[in-house]
N, C-alpha and C positions, 0 to 999 in steps of 0.2 A: 262541839265536834270533839274536843278532847275529854269532855267529862270533868274538866278542872279547870281552875283560873290559872292563866298563864300571863306572867307580866315581863316586859321589857326592862333590864336593867343596865345601866352604863357600869363598864368595869374599868376601874381606872388602870392606865397605860402601864404603870410600875407593877402591876400585878401580872401582865401578860406572860412573861417568860416563866414564872412559877406554874401558871395555870396551864400553859402548854406542856411543860415537862410532866405535871401531873397526869395529863391526858396521854402520855407516853411518847413526846416528840424529843428526839435526842438534842437537836439545834434549833430552837424556836425563833433566831435571828431572823432568818429570811422571811418568815412568816410575819413576824413584827414589821418587817421592813415594808412587807408588801400591804398590810393594813395600812401603815403610816401613808404610804403612796396614794391610796384610794381616800384615806381621810384629808390629806393635804392637798390632793386635787392634781398631783402629777403623774398619777396613773389613772387612766380614764378609758374609755371606751369610744372609739371614733369610728365614722363612716357607716355605710349601709348596713354591715354588720353588726352594729351596736343599738340597732333598733329594737324595740321591745317586741317579744314573742311570747306569744300564750299558747299551751297547749290545751289538750281535754281532759287531762288527768287533773282532778281536784286534790287538794290538799289532804282530806281526808282519807282518799283512797291511797296516797303515797305513804301516809304516816301507819294506815292497816298493813300495807305491805312490809313496811319496816318492822313492825311489831311481830309479823307472823314466823 
């Protein structure tokens, strides 16, 4: 779909702050805390609204729209 290989890569937690600042974030602490919450399980989705929902727009269409 993208025309090139893509791979997932784990990013060491100790580098998150520098990476987020390089992306333009002034204070990355709240984002880091949120990610910690998901990773540690104390933030999670519950209830009926937490069910998986799928749309009709494919990933290729979304990426194309972002690149236009």
